[in-house]
TORNU-529980 format. One line per field, with one value per residue (C-alpha): residue number from 1; residue in one letter; x, y, z. Coordinates in Angstrom, 1 decimal. Layout:
N
seq <- NUM | ...;
type <- A | ...;
px <- X | ...;
py <- Y | ...;
pz <- Z | ...;
//
This chain:
288
seq <- 1 | 2 | 3 | 4 | 5 | 6 | 7 | 8 | 9 | 10 | 11 | 12 | 13 | 14 | 15 | 16 | 17 | 18 | 19 | 20 | 21 | 22 | 23 | 24 | 25 | 26 | 27 | 28 | 29 | 30 | 31 | 32 | 33 | 34 | 35 | 36 | 37 | 38 | 39 | 40 | 41 | 42 | 43 | 44 | 45 | 46 | 47 | 48 | 49 | 50 | 51 | 52 | 53 | 54 | 55 | 56 | 57 | 58 | 59 | 60 | 61 | 62 | 63 | 64 | 65 | 66 | 67 | 68 | 69 | 70 | 71 | 72 | 73 | 74 | 75 | 76 | 77 | 78 | 79 | 80 | 81 | 82 | 83 | 84 | 85 | 86 | 87 | 88 | 89 | 90 | 91 | 92 | 93 | 94 | 95 | 96 | 97 | 98 | 99 | 100 | 101 | 102 | 103 | 104 | 105 | 106 | 107 | 108 | 109 | 110 | 111 | 112 | 113 | 114 | 115 | 116 | 117 | 118 | 119 | 120 | 121 | 122 | 123 | 124 | 125 | 126 | 127 | 128 | 129 | 130 | 131 | 132 | 133 | 134 | 135 | 136 | 137 | 138 | 139 | 140 | 141 | 142 | 143 | 144 | 145 | 146 | 147 | 148 | 149 | 150 | 151 | 152 | 153 | 154 | 155 | 156 | 157 | 158 | 159 | 160 | 161 | 162 | 163 | 164 | 165 | 166 | 167 | 168 | 169 | 170 | 171 | 172 | 173 | 174 | 175 | 176 | 177 | 178 | 179 | 180 | 181 | 182 | 183 | 184 | 185 | 186 | 187 | 188 | 189 | 190 | 191 | 192 | 193 | 194 | 195 | 196 | 197 | 198 | 199 | 200 | 201 | 202 | 203 | 204 | 205 | 206 | 207 | 208 | 209 | 210 | 211 | 212 | 213 | 214 | 215 | 216 | 217 | 218 | 219 | 220 | 221 | 222 | 223 | 224 | 225 | 226 | 227 | 228 | 229 | 230 | 231 | 232 | 233 | 234 | 235 | 236 | 237 | 238 | 239 | 240 | 241 | 242 | 243 | 244 | 245 | 246 | 247 | 248 | 249 | 250 | 251 | 252 | 253 | 254 | 255 | 256 | 257 | 258 | 259 | 260 | 261 | 262 | 263 | 264 | 265 | 266 | 267 | 268 | 269 | 270 | 271 | 272 | 273 | 274 | 275 | 276 | 277 | 278 | 279 | 280 | 281 | 282 | 283 | 284 | 285 | 286 | 287 | 288;
type <- M | R | V | R | R | A | L | G | V | A | L | I | F | S | A | A | S | G | V | L | A | C | A | C | A | W | A | D | P | S | L | A | T | G | T | S | V | V | I | K | Q | T | E | S | N | D | I | K | N | E | D | Y | Y | F | R | R | V | L | E | L | A | L | T | K | S | S | P | R | Y | G | A | C | A | I | E | E | L | P | S | S | L | S | E | K | R | L | Q | S | E | L | L | A | K | R | L | D | V | L | W | A | P | Y | S | E | E | L | G | T | A | F | L | P | I | K | I | S | L | L | K | E | L | N | N | Y | R | L | L | L | I | R | P | E | M | Q | S | E | F | S | K | V | K | N | L | N | D | L | R | K | F | N | G | G | M | N | P | Q | W | A | D | A | D | I | M | E | A | N | D | L | P | L | V | K | A | V | G | Y | G | K | L | F | K | M | L | A | A | K | R | F | D | Y | F | S | R | G | L | Y | Q | V | K | T | E | V | N | Y | Y | P | E | L | H | L | A | I | E | Q | N | L | M | L | H | Y | S | N | P | V | Y | F | F | V | R | K | D | N | K | A | L | A | E | R | L | T | L | G | L | E | I | A | E | K | D | G | S | F | D | Q | L | F | N | S | I | P | R | Y | Q | W | G | M | E | E | L | K | H | N | Q | R | R | L | F | N | L | Q | P | V | D | K | K | D | A | H;
px <- -11.7 | -14.5 | -17.8 | -21.4 | -24.0 | -27.7 | -27.1 | -24.4 | -20.9 | -18.1 | -14.5 | -12.6 | -9.0 | -8.2 | -5.1 | -3.8 | -4.0 | -3.4 | -5.7 | -8.0 | -11.1 | -14.7 | -17.2 | -20.5 | -23.5 | -25.2 | -28.3 | -29.0 | -27.6 | -28.0 | -25.4 | -23.0 | -19.0 | -18.6 | -18.0 | -14.7 | -12.2 | -8.8 | -5.2 | -2.0 | -0.1 | 0.5 | 1.8 | -1.5 | -0.8 | 2.2 | 0.7 | 4.3 | 3.9 | 2.0 | -0.2 | -1.6 | -3.6 | -4.8 | -6.2 | -8.1 | -9.5 | -10.7 | -11.9 | -14.3 | -14.8 | -16.9 | -18.0 | -19.6 | -21.3 | -22.7 | -26.1 | -26.5 | -24.3 | -23.6 | -20.7 | -17.3 | -14.5 | -11.0 | -8.2 | -4.5 | -2.3 | 0.1 | 3.2 | 4.8 | 4.6 | 6.1 | 4.1 | 3.7 | 3.0 | 0.1 | -1.4 | -1.2 | -2.9 | -5.5 | -5.9 | -6.0 | -8.9 | -6.5 | -6.7 | -9.5 | -8.5 | -5.3 | -3.7 | -1.5 | -0.4 | -2.6 | -0.9 | -2.3 | -1.3 | -3.5 | -5.9 | -6.2 | -5.6 | -8.1 | -10.7 | -9.5 | -12.0 | -11.3 | -11.1 | -7.8 | -6.8 | -4.0 | -5.9 | -2.8 | -0.1 | 1.2 | 1.2 | 4.5 | 7.8 | 10.8 | 14.2 | 15.8 | 20.0 | 22.8 | 23.3 | 26.8 | 25.3 | 23.0 | 25.0 | 25.2 | 21.7 | 21.1 | 22.8 | 19.7 | 17.8 | 15.6 | 15.3 | 18.3 | 20.3 | 18.2 | 19.0 | 22.5 | 22.2 | 21.0 | 17.8 | 16.8 | 13.5 | 11.8 | 11.2 | 7.9 | 6.5 | 4.7 | 6.7 | 9.9 | 8.0 | 7.3 | 10.7 | 12.2 | 9.6 | 11.0 | 14.7 | 15.6 | 18.1 | 17.7 | 19.6 | 16.6 | 16.6 | 13.4 | 12.5 | 11.8 | 14.5 | 17.2 | 17.1 | 17.5 | 20.5 | 21.6 | 21.5 | 23.4 | 26.4 | 26.5 | 25.4 | 22.7 | 22.0 | 18.3 | 15.6 | 12.1 | 9.8 | 6.4 | 5.4 | 3.7 | 6.3 | 9.2 | 9.2 | 9.0 | 11.2 | 14.3 | 13.5 | 13.5 | 16.5 | 18.7 | 21.9 | 22.0 | 22.2 | 19.8 | 18.6 | 15.3 | 16.8 | 15.9 | 15.0 | 13.5 | 9.9 | 8.6 | 5.3 | 3.2 | -0.2 | 0.2 | -3.1 | -3.1 | -6.5 | -7.9 | -7.8 | -10.7 | -10.8 | -12.7 | -15.3 | -16.0 | -18.0 | -20.1 | -16.9 | -15.9 | -19.8 | -19.4 | -16.1 | -17.0 | -20.6 | -18.2 | -15.5 | -18.5 | -20.4 | -17.2 | -16.0 | -19.5 | -19.8 | -16.0 | -14.8 | -12.6 | -11.0 | -11.0 | -8.7 | -6.8 | -6.0 | -5.6 | -1.8 | 1.2 | 3.2 | 0.1 | 0.1 | 3.3 | 3.1 | -0.2 | 2.2 | 4.7 | 2.4 | 0.6 | 4.0 | 5.6 | 9.2 | 11.0 | 11.2 | 8.8 | 9.3 | 6.4 | 6.9 | 5.0 | 2.9 | 4.2 | 1.2 | 1.6 | 5.1 | 7.1 | 9.0 | 12.5;
py <- -9.4 | -8.6 | -10.8 | -9.4 | -11.6 | -11.3 | -13.6 | -15.9 | -15.9 | -17.0 | -17.5 | -16.0 | -16.2 | -13.4 | -15.1 | -10.8 | -9.9 | -13.8 | -12.4 | -15.2 | -13.3 | -13.7 | -11.6 | -11.1 | -8.7 | -6.2 | -6.4 | -3.0 | -1.6 | 2.1 | 1.3 | -0.2 | 0.4 | -1.9 | -5.6 | -5.9 | -3.5 | -3.3 | -3.1 | -3.5 | -6.4 | -8.2 | -11.4 | -12.3 | -16.1 | -15.1 | -13.8 | -12.7 | -10.0 | -6.7 | -6.8 | -10.3 | -8.5 | -5.8 | -7.7 | -10.2 | -6.4 | -5.3 | -9.2 | -8.5 | -5.2 | -6.2 | -9.3 | -7.7 | -4.9 | -7.6 | -8.1 | -3.9 | -3.9 | -7.4 | -9.5 | -8.4 | -9.0 | -8.2 | -8.2 | -7.3 | -5.1 | -7.5 | -6.0 | -4.1 | -0.6 | 2.1 | 4.1 | 7.1 | 5.4 | 3.5 | 7.0 | 7.3 | 4.3 | 5.3 | 8.6 | 7.0 | 4.7 | 1.5 | 1.0 | 1.2 | 1.0 | 1.6 | 1.4 | 4.1 | 6.1 | 9.0 | 12.1 | 15.8 | 15.2 | 11.8 | 13.3 | 15.8 | 14.1 | 10.9 | 10.0 | 8.1 | 5.7 | 7.1 | 3.7 | 3.2 | -0.7 | -1.3 | 0.3 | 2.1 | 0.2 | 2.3 | 4.9 | 3.9 | 2.7 | 1.2 | 1.5 | -1.1 | -0.9 | -2.6 | -4.6 | -3.3 | 0.2 | -0.7 | 0.7 | 3.9 | 4.5 | 3.5 | 6.6 | 8.4 | 10.3 | 12.8 | 13.9 | 16.1 | 13.0 | 10.9 | 14.0 | 13.0 | 9.9 | 9.8 | 7.6 | 5.7 | 6.4 | 6.2 | 9.9 | 8.9 | 7.6 | 9.8 | 8.8 | 10.8 | 14.0 | 13.7 | 12.8 | 15.4 | 17.9 | 16.8 | 17.9 | 14.0 | 13.9 | 11.2 | 9.6 | 8.9 | 5.9 | 4.9 | 1.2 | -1.1 | -4.0 | -1.8 | 0.1 | -3.0 | -3.1 | 0.2 | 0.1 | -3.4 | -1.6 | 1.6 | 3.9 | 5.4 | 4.3 | 3.4 | 2.5 | 3.6 | 0.7 | 0.4 | -1.5 | -4.1 | -4.6 | -4.8 | -8.1 | -9.9 | -7.8 | -8.6 | -12.0 | -11.8 | -10.5 | -12.8 | -12.5 | -8.7 | -9.1 | -6.4 | -6.2 | -4.0 | -1.2 | -2.2 | 1.0 | 3.8 | 4.1 | 7.0 | 7.8 | 10.3 | 10.2 | 7.6 | 5.9 | 3.6 | 4.1 | 2.5 | 5.4 | 5.5 | 8.2 | 11.6 | 10.5 | 7.0 | 7.9 | 4.8 | 2.6 | 4.7 | 4.6 | 0.8 | 0.3 | 2.4 | 0.4 | -2.8 | -1.9 | -0.7 | -3.8 | -6.0 | -3.4 | -4.1 | -8.2 | -8.2 | -9.6 | -7.3 | -7.8 | -11.3 | -10.9 | -8.5 | -10.7 | -13.6 | -12.2 | -12.7 | -9.5 | -7.7 | -9.7 | -9.6 | -5.4 | -5.2 | -7.1 | -4.8 | -1.9 | -3.4 | -3.9 | -1.2 | 0.2 | 2.1 | 5.6 | 7.1 | 10.3 | 12.2 | 13.6 | 16.4 | 16.1 | 18.1 | 20.6 | 21.2 | 21.5 | 24.4 | 26.7 | 27.0;
pz <- -23.6 | -21.3 | -21.0 | -20.1 | -19.0 | -18.0 | -15.2 | -13.6 | -13.7 | -16.0 | -16.2 | -18.9 | -20.3 | -22.2 | -24.8 | -25.0 | -22.0 | -20.1 | -17.4 | -16.1 | -14.3 | -13.6 | -15.4 | -14.9 | -14.8 | -13.3 | -10.7 | -11.3 | -15.0 | -13.5 | -11.0 | -13.2 | -12.7 | -15.6 | -16.0 | -14.5 | -13.0 | -13.7 | -11.2 | -11.3 | -12.0 | -8.7 | -6.8 | -5.4 | -4.5 | -2.3 | 1.1 | 1.7 | -1.0 | -0.6 | -3.1 | -1.7 | 0.7 | -1.0 | -3.8 | -1.8 | 0.6 | -3.1 | -3.8 | -0.6 | -1.3 | -4.5 | -3.1 | -0.6 | -2.5 | -5.5 | -3.7 | -4.9 | -7.7 | -9.2 | -9.4 | -10.8 | -12.3 | -11.2 | -14.4 | -13.7 | -16.1 | -18.3 | -17.0 | -13.7 | -13.6 | -11.5 | -9.2 | -12.0 | -14.9 | -12.7 | -12.0 | -15.4 | -16.9 | -14.0 | -15.8 | -19.4 | -18.3 | -18.5 | -15.0 | -12.9 | -9.1 | -7.3 | -3.6 | -2.0 | 0.5 | 0.4 | -0.6 | -1.3 | -5.1 | -5.5 | -3.4 | -6.1 | -9.5 | -8.4 | -5.6 | -2.6 | -0.7 | 2.6 | 4.8 | 5.9 | 4.3 | 6.8 | 10.0 | 11.8 | 11.0 | 8.2 | 10.2 | 12.3 | 10.3 | 11.9 | 10.3 | 8.4 | 8.7 | 8.5 | 11.7 | 12.6 | 12.9 | 15.6 | 18.3 | 16.7 | 16.3 | 19.8 | 20.5 | 18.6 | 21.6 | 19.3 | 15.6 | 15.6 | 16.5 | 13.5 | 10.8 | 11.0 | 9.3 | 5.7 | 4.7 | 1.5 | -0.3 | -3.8 | -4.7 | -5.5 | -2.3 | 0.0 | 2.8 | 0.7 | 1.1 | 4.5 | 5.4 | 3.4 | 5.2 | 8.2 | 7.6 | 7.3 | 4.5 | 2.2 | -0.7 | -3.5 | -6.0 | -8.1 | -7.7 | -4.5 | -4.5 | -5.5 | -1.8 | -0.4 | -2.1 | -1.9 | 1.9 | 2.1 | -0.1 | 2.0 | -0.5 | 2.9 | 6.7 | 7.0 | 5.1 | 6.9 | 6.5 | 7.0 | 10.6 | 8.2 | 5.7 | 7.6 | 9.1 | 5.8 | 4.2 | 6.3 | 6.1 | 2.1 | 1.7 | 3.6 | 1.6 | 2.2 | 6.1 | 7.0 | 10.6 | 12.2 | 14.3 | 18.1 | 19.3 | 17.4 | 15.5 | 13.6 | 13.5 | 11.0 | 9.6 | 6.1 | 5.3 | 2.3 | 0.4 | -3.0 | -5.5 | -8.8 | -11.0 | -10.2 | -12.6 | -11.9 | -8.8 | -9.2 | -8.5 | -5.6 | -3.9 | -4.5 | -3.0 | 0.1 | 0.5 | 0.1 | 2.8 | 4.9 | 5.4 | 5.4 | 8.1 | 10.4 | 9.4 | 10.8 | 7.6 | 7.1 | 10.6 | 9.5 | 6.3 | 8.4 | 10.9 | 8.6 | 7.1 | 9.4 | 9.2 | 10.3 | 13.2 | 13.9 | 13.7 | 15.7 | 18.3 | 18.1 | 18.8 | 21.5 | 23.8 | 22.0 | 24.3 | 21.5 | 21.4 | 19.4 | 17.1 | 15.8 | 12.2 | 11.0 | 7.6 | 4.9 | 5.1 | 8.6 | 9.1 | 10.8 | 8.9 | 9.7;
//
């Protein structure tokens, strides 16, 4: 259910989708991108969940751009979908916005809003390992040493292409929670995670007895952007404007710095003494 009004805001509940959202009209109909935008299903009330931040930065962008475009609702899909299914839903116009690390595939299929939602944090990766493997990883001095170990990765993630392009062996599995269990079960040796993710994740699965590797850090350009359909330039312009305003008035930084795991990640970068391995992006990798 979607509601359009001349002025004001309404809270509506759709029995069909189970979505609670605010909906209202646009200040200028010629600039309208719709009375609401549809996103993936999120656990948006859990600050430890990745989607908590991304939903709120989307809300911030919509709010900051509302004087020009009018207020806008956020609705969620009724069920959780894989990355590939979310892309299909976006193409099919059943989804309006998704957030993901940039890849050539996504950049070709959709319109990226090229403002990094995670600043530099997603460009740096730490390794989750089984703690008894730390002594082996402490011997790693270069990428050739790291290539002796198998990483784990979802093949649908852009990180998998980057790691393979740098000849880092991977065991692939579709899913998210499954990969942590596979690491604990010794199906592979490490799981590369974003600096903004790893602290929460190692604490989220205490029963698996995983640990953050102590000496190594991977680096490659991996910005996380909002993506919209190529024919939805009005929404792209709105999100760009909203994010730019939020950057200028400090509200973007305020939101970013309110996330405890981001604070931890920035402190890690500030005081970093790890051995840093720079990985080449897919399109610039030297041929072997």
